[in-house]
ChimeraX commands (.cxc) that place a marker at each C-alpha (Angstrom):
marker #1 position 112.66,56.83,180.28 radius 0.5
marker #1 position 114.95,53.71,180.05 radius 0.5
marker #1 position 116.83,51.98,177.39 radius 0.5
marker #1 position 113.99,49.63,176.94 radius 0.5
marker #1 position 111.37,52.31,176.71 radius 0.5
marker #1 position 113.39,54.48,174.40 radius 0.5
marker #1 position 113.91,51.45,172.14 radius 0.5
marker #1 position 110.37,50.73,171.94 radius 0.5
marker #1 position 109.34,54.30,171.41 radius 0.5
marker #1 position 112.02,54.55,168.52 radius 0.5
marker #1 position 110.62,51.52,167.01 radius 0.5
marker #1 position 107.11,52.85,166.95 radius 0.5
marker #1 position 108.23,56.23,165.54 radius 0.5
marker #1 position 110.25,54.50,162.83 radius 0.5
marker #1 position 107.10,52.33,161.80 radius 0.5
marker #1 position 104.82,55.52,161.67 radius 0.5
marker #1 position 107.51,57.32,159.74 radius 0.5
marker #1 position 107.92,54.65,157.21 radius 0.5
marker #1 position 104.19,54.49,156.73 radius 0.5
marker #1 position 104.00,58.25,156.35 radius 0.5
marker #1 position 106.90,58.12,153.71 radius 0.5
marker #1 position 105.15,55.43,151.86 radius 0.5
marker #1 position 101.85,57.25,151.79 radius 0.5
marker #1 position 102.88,60.86,151.29 radius 0.5
marker #1 position 103.76,60.49,147.51 radius 0.5
marker #1 position 100.69,58.34,146.56 radius 0.5
marker #1 position 98.43,59.71,143.92 radius 0.5
marker #1 position 94.72,60.00,144.63 radius 0.5
marker #1 position 94.07,56.75,142.94 radius 0.5
marker #1 position 96.75,54.92,144.79 radius 0.5
marker #1 position 95.36,56.44,148.11 radius 0.5
marker #1 position 91.96,54.97,147.27 radius 0.5
marker #1 position 93.30,51.52,146.29 radius 0.5
marker #1 position 91.62,48.67,148.24 radius 0.5
marker #1 position 93.59,45.94,149.80 radius 0.5
marker #1 position 92.67,42.49,148.75 radius 0.5
marker #1 position 91.02,40.41,151.42 radius 0.5
marker #1 position 90.99,43.51,153.79 radius 0.5
marker #1 position 88.80,45.67,151.57 radius 0.5
marker #1 position 89.88,48.95,153.12 radius 0.5
marker #1 position 91.68,51.66,151.13 radius 0.5
marker #1 position 95.26,52.56,151.77 radius 0.5
marker #1 position 94.11,55.95,152.97 radius 0.5
marker #1 position 91.69,54.40,155.58 radius 0.5
marker #1 position 94.45,52.20,156.78 radius 0.5
marker #1 position 96.95,55.05,157.36 radius 0.5
marker #1 position 94.25,56.80,159.26 radius 0.5
marker #1 position 93.25,53.61,161.15 radius 0.5
marker #1 position 96.79,53.12,162.33 radius 0.5
marker #1 position 96.84,56.78,163.67 radius 0.5
marker #1 position 93.53,56.36,165.29 radius 0.5
marker #1 position 94.47,53.20,167.11 radius 0.5
marker #1 position 97.48,54.57,168.74 radius 0.5
marker #1 position 95.64,56.06,171.70 radius 0.5
marker #1 position 93.54,52.96,172.41 radius 0.5
marker #1 position 96.59,50.68,172.08 radius 0.5
marker #1 position 98.55,52.79,174.47 radius 0.5
marker #1 position 95.52,52.88,176.86 radius 0.5
marker #1 position 95.38,49.19,176.91 radius 0.5
marker #1 position 99.09,48.69,177.45 radius 0.5
marker #1 position 99.05,51.37,180.27 radius 0.5
marker #1 position 96.37,49.38,181.84 radius 0.5
marker #1 position 98.38,46.22,181.84 radius 0.5
marker #1 position 101.24,48.29,183.08 radius 0.5
marker #1 position 99.16,49.07,186.06 radius 0.5
marker #1 position 98.32,45.54,186.65 radius 0.5
marker #1 position 94.74,45.79,185.04 radius 0.5
marker #1 position 93.38,43.05,183.02 radius 0.5
marker #1 position 92.21,43.87,179.57 radius 0.5
marker #1 position 88.68,42.82,179.51 radius 0.5
marker #1 position 86.06,42.40,176.68 radius 0.5
marker #1 position 88.45,43.13,173.92 radius 0.5
marker #1 position 88.04,40.27,171.38 radius 0.5
marker #1 position 88.74,39.83,167.60 radius 0.5
marker #1 position 85.06,40.34,166.86 radius 0.5
marker #1 position 85.10,43.69,168.77 radius 0.5
marker #1 position 88.34,44.67,166.89 radius 0.5
marker #1 position 86.57,43.62,163.56 radius 0.5
marker #1 position 83.62,45.80,164.40 radius 0.5
marker #1 position 85.84,48.78,165.46 radius 0.5
marker #1 position 87.67,48.50,162.11 radius 0.5
marker #1 position 84.54,48.25,160.13 radius 0.5
marker #1 position 82.95,51.32,161.69 radius 0.5
marker #1 position 86.33,53.38,161.30 radius 0.5
marker #1 position 86.24,52.40,157.56 radius 0.5
marker #1 position 82.76,53.55,157.06 radius 0.5
marker #1 position 83.19,56.81,159.07 radius 0.5
marker #1 position 86.47,57.67,157.39 radius 0.5
marker #1 position 86.11,56.42,153.94 radius 0.5
marker #1 position 86.78,59.91,152.55 radius 0.5
marker #1 position 89.76,60.76,154.72 radius 0.5
marker #1 position 92.21,63.03,152.90 radius 0.5
marker #1 position 96.00,62.24,152.74 radius 0.5
marker #1 position 96.64,65.57,154.72 radius 0.5
marker #1 position 94.30,64.70,157.53 radius 0.5
marker #1 position 95.45,61.11,157.89 radius 0.5
marker #1 position 99.12,62.08,157.85 radius 0.5
marker #1 position 98.59,64.86,160.39 radius 0.5
marker #1 position 96.85,62.39,162.73 radius 0.5
marker #1 position 99.50,59.70,162.21 radius 0.5
marker #1 position 102.27,62.48,163.14 radius 0.5
marker #1 position 100.52,63.75,166.17 radius 0.5
marker #1 position 99.23,60.35,167.63 radius 0.5
marker #1 position 102.49,58.34,167.09 radius 0.5
marker #1 position 104.49,61.21,168.91 radius 0.5
marker #1 position 102.14,61.05,171.73 radius 0.5
marker #1 position 102.25,57.17,171.74 radius 0.5
marker #1 position 106.14,57.32,171.78 radius 0.5
marker #1 position 105.92,59.80,174.63 radius 0.5
marker #1 position 103.79,57.56,176.70 radius 0.5
marker #1 position 105.95,54.58,176.05 radius 0.5
marker #1 position 109.11,56.68,177.12 radius 0.5
marker #1 position 107.16,57.61,180.44 radius 0.5
marker #1 position 106.94,53.94,181.54 radius 0.5
marker #1 position 109.45,52.17,183.86 radius 0.5
marker #1 position 111.08,48.81,183.11 radius 0.5
marker #1 position 108.97,47.54,186.15 radius 0.5
marker #1 position 105.82,48.68,184.23 radius 0.5
marker #1 position 106.97,47.03,180.92 radius 0.5
marker #1 position 107.63,43.69,182.91 radius 0.5
marker #1 position 104.17,43.70,184.64 radius 0.5
marker #1 position 101.73,41.16,183.29 radius 0.5
marker #1 position 97.96,40.95,183.35 radius 0.5
marker #1 position 95.23,38.82,181.48 radius 0.5
marker #1 position 94.38,40.07,177.97 radius 0.5
marker #1 position 91.12,39.06,176.49 radius 0.5
marker #1 position 92.35,39.57,173.09 radius 0.5
marker #1 position 94.75,36.69,173.70 radius 0.5
marker #1 position 92.62,34.02,175.49 radius 0.5
marker #1 position 93.18,35.86,178.80 radius 0.5
marker #1 position 96.85,34.80,178.73 radius 0.5
marker #1 position 98.77,36.96,181.32 radius 0.5
marker #1 position 100.94,39.22,179.04 radius 0.5
marker #1 position 103.39,41.83,179.83 radius 0.5
marker #1 position 102.92,45.43,179.00 radius 0.5
marker #1 position 105.92,45.26,176.77 radius 0.5
marker #1 position 104.37,42.34,174.79 radius 0.5
marker #1 position 101.11,44.29,174.51 radius 0.5
marker #1 position 103.02,47.44,173.14 radius 0.5
marker #1 position 105.11,45.33,170.68 radius 0.5
marker #1 position 102.16,43.19,169.50 radius 0.5
marker #1 position 99.97,46.24,168.85 radius 0.5
marker #1 position 101.19,49.87,169.00 radius 0.5
marker #1 position 104.79,49.05,167.80 radius 0.5
marker #1 position 103.85,46.55,165.20 radius 0.5
marker #1 position 100.76,48.21,163.71 radius 0.5
marker #1 position 102.33,50.64,161.33 radius 0.5
marker #1 position 104.53,47.88,159.96 radius 0.5
marker #1 position 101.79,45.43,159.60 radius 0.5
marker #1 position 99.57,47.76,157.49 radius 0.5
marker #1 position 102.63,49.25,155.56 radius 0.5
marker #1 position 103.46,45.66,154.38 radius 0.5
marker #1 position 99.92,45.03,153.34 radius 0.5
marker #1 position 99.61,48.54,151.42 radius 0.5
marker #1 position 102.99,47.99,149.83 radius 0.5
marker #1 position 101.92,44.57,148.54 radius 0.5
marker #1 position 98.54,45.85,147.29 radius 0.5
marker #1 position 100.19,48.68,145.40 radius 0.5
marker #1 position 102.78,46.51,143.86 radius 0.5
marker #1 position 100.12,44.03,142.82 radius 0.5
marker #1 position 98.00,47.09,141.36 radius 0.5
marker #1 position 100.85,48.87,139.57 radius 0.5
marker #1 position 100.72,46.62,136.30 radius 0.5
marker #1 position 96.93,46.90,136.28 radius 0.5
marker #1 position 97.11,50.79,136.86 radius 0.5
marker #1 position 99.77,51.18,134.22 radius 0.5
marker #1 position 97.68,49.39,131.77 radius 0.5
marker #1 position 94.42,51.35,132.48 radius 0.5
marker #1 position 96.55,54.56,132.18 radius 0.5
marker #1 position 98.19,53.40,128.86 radius 0.5
marker #1 position 94.86,52.21,127.41 radius 0.5
marker #1 position 93.20,55.53,128.46 radius 0.5
marker #1 position 96.01,57.51,126.68 radius 0.5
marker #1 position 95.87,55.35,123.59 radius 0.5
marker #1 position 92.05,55.74,123.30 radius 0.5
marker #1 position 92.37,59.54,123.55 radius 0.5
marker #1 position 95.12,59.74,120.83 radius 0.5
marker #1 position 92.97,57.61,118.29 radius 0.5
marker link #1:1,2 radius 0.2
marker link #1:2,3 radius 0.2
marker link #1:3,4 radius 0.2
marker link #1:4,5 radius 0.2
marker link #1:5,6 radius 0.2
marker link #1:6,7 radius 0.2
marker link #1:7,8 radius 0.2
marker link #1:8,9 radius 0.2
marker link #1:9,10 radius 0.2
marker link #1:10,11 radius 0.2
marker link #1:11,12 radius 0.2
marker link #1:12,13 radius 0.2
marker link #1:13,14 radius 0.2
marker link #1:14,15 radius 0.2
marker link #1:15,16 radius 0.2
marker link #1:16,17 radius 0.2
marker link #1:17,18 radius 0.2
marker link #1:18,19 radius 0.2
marker link #1:19,20 radius 0.2
marker link #1:20,21 radius 0.2
marker link #1:21,22 radius 0.2
marker link #1:22,23 radius 0.2
marker link #1:23,24 radius 0.2
marker link #1:24,25 radius 0.2
marker link #1:25,26 radius 0.2
marker link #1:26,27 radius 0.2
marker link #1:27,28 radius 0.2
marker link #1:28,29 radius 0.2
marker link #1:29,30 radius 0.2
marker link #1:30,31 radius 0.2
marker link #1:31,32 radius 0.2
marker link #1:32,33 radius 0.2
marker link #1:33,34 radius 0.2
marker link #1:34,35 radius 0.2
marker link #1:35,36 radius 0.2
marker link #1:36,37 radius 0.2
marker link #1:37,38 radius 0.2
marker link #1:38,39 radius 0.2
marker link #1:39,40 radius 0.2
marker link #1:40,41 radius 0.2
marker link #1:41,42 radius 0.2
marker link #1:42,43 radius 0.2
marker link #1:43,44 radius 0.2
marker link #1:44,45 radius 0.2
marker link #1:45,46 radius 0.2
marker link #1:46,47 radius 0.2
marker link #1:47,48 radius 0.2
marker link #1:48,49 radius 0.2
marker link #1:49,50 radius 0.2
marker link #1:50,51 radius 0.2
marker link #1:51,52 radius 0.2
marker link #1:52,53 radius 0.2
marker link #1:53,54 radius 0.2
marker link #1:54,55 radius 0.2
marker link #1:55,56 radius 0.2
marker link #1:56,57 radius 0.2
marker link #1:57,58 radius 0.2
marker link #1:58,59 radius 0.2
marker link #1:59,60 radius 0.2
marker link #1:60,61 radius 0.2
marker link #1:61,62 radius 0.2
marker link #1:62,63 radius 0.2
marker link #1:63,64 radius 0.2
marker link #1:64,65 radius 0.2
marker link #1:65,66 radius 0.2
marker link #1:66,67 radius 0.2
marker link #1:67,68 radius 0.2
marker link #1:68,69 radius 0.2
marker link #1:69,70 radius 0.2
marker link #1:70,71 radius 0.2
marker link #1:71,72 radius 0.2
marker link #1:72,73 radius 0.2
marker link #1:73,74 radius 0.2
marker link #1:74,75 radius 0.2
marker link #1:75,76 radius 0.2
marker link #1:76,77 radius 0.2
marker link #1:77,78 radius 0.2
marker link #1:78,79 radius 0.2
marker link #1:79,80 radius 0.2
marker link #1:80,81 radius 0.2
marker link #1:81,82 radius 0.2
marker link #1:82,83 radius 0.2
marker link #1:83,84 radius 0.2
marker link #1:84,85 radius 0.2
marker link #1:85,86 radius 0.2
marker link #1:86,87 radius 0.2
marker link #1:87,88 radius 0.2
marker link #1:88,89 radius 0.2
marker link #1:89,90 radius 0.2
marker link #1:90,91 radius 0.2
marker link #1:91,92 radius 0.2
marker link #1:92,93 radius 0.2
marker link #1:93,94 radius 0.2
marker link #1:94,95 radius 0.2
marker link #1:95,96 radius 0.2
marker link #1:96,97 radius 0.2
marker link #1:97,98 radius 0.2
marker link #1:98,99 radius 0.2
marker link #1:99,100 radius 0.2
marker link #1:100,101 radius 0.2
marker link #1:101,102 radius 0.2
marker link #1:102,103 radius 0.2
marker link #1:103,104 radius 0.2
marker link #1:104,105 radius 0.2
marker link #1:105,106 radius 0.2
marker link #1:106,107 radius 0.2
marker link #1:107,108 radius 0.2
marker link #1:108,109 radius 0.2
marker link #1:109,110 radius 0.2
marker link #1:110,111 radius 0.2
marker link #1:111,112 radius 0.2
marker link #1:112,113 radius 0.2
marker link #1:113,114 radius 0.2
marker link #1:114,115 radius 0.2
marker link #1:115,116 radius 0.2
marker link #1:116,117 radius 0.2
marker link #1:117,118 radius 0.2
marker link #1:118,119 radius 0.2
marker link #1:119,120 radius 0.2
marker link #1:120,121 radius 0.2
marker link #1:121,122 radius 0.2
marker link #1:122,123 radius 0.2
marker link #1:123,124 radius 0.2
marker link #1:124,125 radius 0.2
marker link #1:125,126 radius 0.2
marker link #1:126,127 radius 0.2
marker link #1:127,128 radius 0.2
marker link #1:128,129 radius 0.2
marker link #1:129,130 radius 0.2
marker link #1:130,131 radius 0.2
marker link #1:131,132 radius 0.2
marker link #1:132,133 radius 0.2
marker link #1:133,134 radius 0.2
marker link #1:134,135 radius 0.2
marker link #1:135,136 radius 0.2
marker link #1:136,137 radius 0.2
marker link #1:137,138 radius 0.2
marker link #1:138,139 radius 0.2
marker link #1:139,140 radius 0.2
marker link #1:140,141 radius 0.2
marker link #1:141,142 radius 0.2
marker link #1:142,143 radius 0.2
marker link #1:143,144 radius 0.2
marker link #1:144,145 radius 0.2
marker link #1:145,146 radius 0.2
marker link #1:146,147 radius 0.2
marker link #1:147,148 radius 0.2
marker link #1:148,149 radius 0.2
marker link #1:149,150 radius 0.2
marker link #1:150,151 radius 0.2
marker link #1:151,152 radius 0.2
marker link #1:152,153 radius 0.2
marker link #1:153,154 radius 0.2
marker link #1:154,155 radius 0.2
marker link #1:155,156 radius 0.2
marker link #1:156,157 radius 0.2
marker link #1:157,158 radius 0.2
marker link #1:158,159 radius 0.2
marker link #1:159,160 radius 0.2
marker link #1:160,161 radius 0.2
marker link #1:161,162 radius 0.2
marker link #1:162,163 radius 0.2
marker link #1:163,164 radius 0.2
marker link #1:164,165 radius 0.2
marker link #1:165,166 radius 0.2
marker link #1:166,167 radius 0.2
marker link #1:167,168 radius 0.2
marker link #1:168,169 radius 0.2
marker link #1:169,170 radius 0.2
marker link #1:170,171 radius 0.2
marker link #1:171,172 radius 0.2
marker link #1:172,173 radius 0.2
marker link #1:173,174 radius 0.2
marker link #1:174,175 radius 0.2
marker link #1:175,176 radius 0.2
marker link #1:176,177 radius 0.2
marker link #1:177,178 radius 0.2
view
């Protein structure tokens, strides 16, 4: 472990922790809230982040070994995401949060095991037009950033839905009291 790998691992852990802290108190209705434009539920997104950590670490580890990332395109990513959403539409909060804890811990451990030389190694990455990117960039752009990215989207969706959810709840309460 180096100072750089420790810093990267801590940032990944902090992102996963922030996502878990956001998700843990959500109601069932909030857990099932769909994100505008994305279409996936908050619950599916939490599980998605957890599920992607091993793949993201595998790709970064390949770059650390000087291996090009081949065949990974945004179309492939979209298909993986769509398949995941279909297969895990009913994921429970407990399942998703347990997987998030386990896979983020494993990802952080894998990052800590890298050397600075490995972080600096570059290889072509098909997802980025075969640009030669460093392992550190691949980690930061994917595994480290992922929880923060989806947390921001989930927070925005929940914030936008709160007035509508409050109105629906209030309306239902008024209808029952009449």
